[in-house]
C-alpha positions, 0 to 999 in steps of 0.5 A: 500500499502506498500513500500520499499527502494530497493538497487537501490534507487528506492521506490518500491509500492506494493498493499495493496490487495497483502498481505498474503502467496503466493500473486501473484503481482508486485511492482512498482517503478518510477525513473526519467522519467522512471516507472519500475516494478518488481516481488514481489516473486524475488526483485533481478529479472529481472526489466520491465521498461516503460516511464510515457506515456506507463504504463499510457496507460496500466493502464487505459487498466488495470483498465476498466470495464470487457468486455470493452477492446480492444482485439488484 
């Protein structure tokens, strides 16, 4: 995992799995009562903001064993 301090004062983290040219990944930063997510290729671009509860629910959903995720 790598970290970067942005001009926004947040400590952005990127997975160690995202190394290499052309890596498609996101960066995540925890702020005061919020979790922020951005595209690593465009760090000055838009940022999505989630409540910690919503982010926790997403990570549980995203890390389930394939085939066990709920369909919407």
